[in-house]
C-alpha positions in Angstrom: 7.8 55.5 -66.0 9.1 53.4 -63.1 6.4 52.2 -60.6 6.5 54.0 -57.3 7.5 51.9 -54.3 7.3 53.0 -50.7 10.1 51.4 -48.7 8.9 51.3 -45.1 12.0 50.2 -43.2 15.7 49.8 -43.8 17.0 46.4 -45.1 20.2 45.0 -46.6 21.9 47.8 -48.5 22.2 45.8 -51.7 18.4 45.3 -51.6 17.8 49.0 -51.3 20.2 49.7 -54.2 18.4 47.1 -56.3 15.0 48.7 -55.5 16.4 52.1 -56.3 17.5 50.9 -59.8 14.2 49.2 -60.7 11.7 51.6 -59.2 10.9 55.1 -58.1 11.5 54.7 -54.4 10.4 56.7 -51.3 12.1 55.8 -48.0 9.6 56.2 -45.2 12.0 55.6 -42.3 14.2 58.5 -43.4 11.3 61.0 -43.5 11.2 63.6 -40.8 7.5 63.7 -41.0 6.1 60.3 -42.0 2.6 61.6 -42.6 3.8 64.3 -44.9 5.8 61.9 -47.0 2.9 59.5 -47.2 0.5 62.3 -48.2 2.9 63.5 -50.9 3.3 60.1 -52.6 -0.1 58.5 -51.8 -1.6 58.9 -55.3 1.5 57.4 -57.0 2.5 54.5 -54.8 1.6 51.1 -56.2 3.8 48.9 -54.0 5.3 48.7 -50.5 8.6 47.0 -49.7 9.1 46.3 -46.1 10.8 43.9 -43.6 9.6 41.2 -41.2 11.0 43.1 -38.3 8.7 45.2 -36.1 9.9 48.5 -37.6 8.5 47.2 -40.9 4.9 47.2 -39.7 2.3 47.8 -42.4 -1.0 48.4 -40.6 -4.5 49.1 -41.9 -4.0 52.9 -41.6 -1.0 52.8 -44.0 -2.7 50.5 -46.4 -5.8 52.8 -46.3 -3.7 55.9 -47.0 -2.4 54.4 -50.3 -5.4 54.2 -52.7 -3.5 52.6 -55.6 -1.5 50.0 -53.6 -1.3 46.7 -55.4 1.4 44.7 -53.7 3.3 44.4 -50.4 6.7 42.7 -50.7 8.2 41.7 -47.4 11.9 41.1 -46.8 11.7 38.0 -44.6 9.5 35.0 -44.0 7.3 36.3 -41.2 4.4 38.5 -42.2 3.0 39.2 -38.8 3.9 42.9 -39.0 1.5 43.2 -42.0 -2.2 43.5 -41.5 -3.1 40.7 -43.8 -6.9 41.1 -43.3 -6.7 44.8 -44.4 -4.6 43.7 -47.5 -7.1 41.0 -48.3 -10.1 43.4 -48.2 -8.3 45.4 -50.9 -7.1 42.4 -52.9 -3.5 43.5 -52.3 -0.9 40.8 -53.1 1.5 40.0 -50.2 4.8 38.3 -50.8 7.7 37.1 -48.6 11.1 35.5 -49.0 10.9 31.9 -48.0 13.5 29.1 -48.8 16.4 31.4 -49.4 16.9 31.8 -45.7 16.3 28.2 -44.6 20.0 27.2 -44.4 21.1 30.2 -42.3 18.2 30.0 -39.8 18.8 26.2 -39.4 22.5 26.7 -39.0 21.8 29.3 -36.2 19.4 26.9 -34.5 22.0 24.2 -34.3 24.6 26.8 -33.2 22.3 27.9 -30.4 21.7 24.4 -29.3 25.5 23.8 -29.0 26.1 27.2 -27.4 23.5 26.6 -24.7 24.3 23.0 -24.0 28.1 23.4 -24.1 28.0 26.8 -22.4 30.1 28.4 -25.1 29.2 32.0 -24.2 29.7 31.3 -20.6 33.0 29.7 -21.3 34.2 32.6 -23.4 33.4 35.0 -20.6 35.1 32.6 -18.2 38.4 32.9 -20.1 38.2 36.6 -20.7 37.5 37.3 -17.0 40.5 35.3 -15.9 38.4 32.7 -14.0 40.1 29.8 -15.8 43.3 30.7 -13.9 41.6 29.8 -10.6 39.4 26.8 -11.6 38.2 24.8 -14.6 34.7 25.5 -16.0 32.3 22.7 -14.7 31.2 20.1 -17.2 28.3 20.9 -19.6 25.7 18.9 -21.5 26.5 16.6 -24.4 24.7 17.4 -27.7 25.1 14.4 -29.9 22.5 11.6 -29.4 20.1 13.8 -27.5 16.3 14.1 -28.1 15.3 17.0 -30.3 11.7 18.3 -30.5 10.9 20.7 -33.3 7.9 23.0 -33.0 6.7 23.4 -36.6 8.2 21.1 -39.3 7.9 23.5 -42.2 10.7 24.5 -44.6 13.1 25.7 -41.8 12.1 22.9 -39.4 12.9 20.2 -41.9 16.4 21.7 -42.6 17.0 21.9 -38.8 16.0 18.2 -38.6 18.5 17.4 -41.4 21.3 19.2 -39.5 20.4 17.4 -36.3 20.6 14.0 -37.9 24.3 14.7 -38.4 24.5 14.8 -34.6 22.7 11.5 -34.3 19.8 13.2 -32.5 16.4 11.5 -32.0 14.0 13.8 -33.7 10.3 14.3 -33.1 8.0 17.2 -33.9 4.7 19.0 -33.2 2.4 20.5 -35.7 -1.4 20.7 -36.2 -1.3 17.7 -38.5 1.3 15.1 -39.3 3.6 16.0 -42.2 3.4 13.5 -45.0 6.5 11.4 -45.9 8.4 12.5 -42.8 10.1 9.7 -40.8 10.0 11.5 -37.4 7.3 10.9 -34.7 4.5 13.4 -34.6 3.1 14.7 -31.3 -0.3 16.3 -31.4 0.2 17.8 -27.9 3.1 20.1 -27.5 3.5 19.4 -23.8 4.0 15.7 -24.7 6.7 16.6 -27.2 8.4 18.8 -24.7 8.4 16.0 -22.1 10.0 13.7 -24.6 12.8 16.2 -25.6 16.1 17.4 -24.3 16.1 20.4 -26.7 12.9 22.1 -28.0 13.4 24.2 -31.0 10.7 26.7 -32.0 10.5 27.1 -35.8 6.8 27.8 -36.4 5.4 31.0 -38.0 4.4 33.9 -35.7 1.0 35.6 -35.6 -2.2 35.2 -33.6 -2.5 31.4 -34.2 0.7 30.7 -32.4 0.7 33.4 -29.8 2.3 32.0 -26.6 2.0 28.5 -28.0 5.1 27.7 -25.9 3.6 28.5 -22.5 4.5 27.7 -18.9 3.1 24.2 -19.1 5.3 23.4 -22.1 8.4 24.8 -20.4 7.7 22.8 -17.2 7.2 19.7 -19.3 10.6 20.3 -21.0 12.0 20.3 -17.5 15.0 21.4 -15.4 17.5 19.8 -17.8 15.8 20.9 -20.9 16.8 23.8 -23.2 14.4 25.9 -25.2 15.6 27.4 -28.5 13.6 30.0 -30.4 14.5 31.0 -34.0 10.8 31.7 -34.9 9.1 34.8 -33.5 9.2 36.2 -30.0 5.4 36.1 -29.8 5.4 32.3 -29.9 7.0 32.0 -26.4 5.4 33.4 -23.3 8.4 35.5 -22.1 7.1 36.1 -18.6 6.6 32.4 -18.1 10.1 31.8 -19.6 11.7 34.1 -17.0 9.8 32.5 -14.2 10.7 29.0 -15.2 14.3 29.8 -15.6 14.5 31.6 -12.2 12.8 28.7 -10.5 15.0 26.1 -12.1 12.0 24.5 -13.7 13.7 25.0 -17.1 17.4 24.2 -17.7 18.2 26.9 -20.1 17.3 28.9 -23.2 18.8 30.2 -26.4 16.9 33.0 -28.1 17.2 34.8 -31.4 13.9 36.6 -31.1 11.9 38.3 -28.4 8.4 39.6 -27.7 9.3 43.3 -27.7 12.6 43.3 -29.6 15.0 45.0 -29.6 14.1 45.3 -25.9 15.2 42.2 -24.0 14.1 41.6 -20.4 16.8 42.4 -17.9 16.2 39.2 -16.1 17.2 37.2 -19.2 20.3 39.2 -19.7 21.4 38.5 -16.1 21.2 34.7 -16.5 24.3 32.6 -17.4 22.2 29.8 -18.7 20.6 31.9 -21.4 22.2 32.6 -24.8 20.9 35.8 -26.5 21.2 36.8 -30.2 19.8 40.0 -31.8 17.4 38.4 -34.4 20.1 37.4 -36.8 18.8 34.1 -38.1 19.1 35.2 -41.7 22.0 37.6 -41.0 24.6 36.6 -43.5 25.6 38.6 -46.5 24.7 35.7 -48.8 21.2 35.2 -47.5 20.3 38.8 -47.0 21.4 39.5 -50.6 19.2 36.6 -51.8 16.3 37.9 -49.8 16.6 41.4 -51.2 16.7 40.1 -54.8 13.6 38.0 -54.2 11.8 41.2 -53.0 12.8 42.9 -56.2 11.9 39.9 -58.4 8.4 39.6 -56.8 7.8 43.3 -57.6 9.2 43.1 -61.1 7.0 40.0 -61.8 3.9 41.8 -60.5 4.4 44.9 -62.6 5.1 42.8 -65.7 1.7 41.2 -65.3 3.0 37.9 -64.1 2.2 36.0 -60.9 4.5 36.8 -58.0 7.2 34.2 -57.3 6.5 33.7 -53.6 3.0 34.9 -52.6 1.8 34.5 -49.0 -1.8 34.1 -50.3 
């Protein structure tokens, strides 16, 4: 018999199809009554497949409702929607999908830097609205040769740095500890990195340890010409402080792929021309989403074959 897997939230269609082929699946997001579905399959479910988006939350109550749960496989790198402590108490394995999405998230980070600095979105609207017929768009900021600060020099942060080297950027980073064998300067204080940067890219994991790590002091240190880029998690940036600093002119601009309460985005941010907004699409290419889905399936297959998971979180 195929192991029973509860799929909490929708994901890339090919991933759902692969899960359906390999396992007996139960799709929680399609259920009219979530509690009824959980109750009907609770004694059979041995695995959860979910996503790193808010709708993929796996809390202590859901974990507690599944007495035979062995593994939670997440479609994405971030695992902040999963109650890791509740999983740990039950010795439940948790996996994610690192590495396969590094390139696409890094590509987007560089794209957001260029879009914000060169005002690509503003310029596109300028042409569509016919404003170019009356006056040229004012000059923007050069990208090449600028100072780039990276918050979190992990897998994705290092790929962003590699991309930035192609633009002759001067790269530095902040993390709890210096990263071995990295040629870039390390700043132990984030405010000091921000003050030494033209662009500050957030690429650190989410969760309670990094909640509002990028606060008002960091943004003010980045300054009225600086641009903040977030491809990590919305929780890492204090959104209220971001709006305030942008409105005051204390921060030059922002380019955001993630938000604190997504998909809800503050109206104030949507009204600003110096802010670029994306709907959490860092990994949003067919190639990467397919690879992420396959890794979810491969982690579950390995587990049920009695082998170690390929990409355990802990």
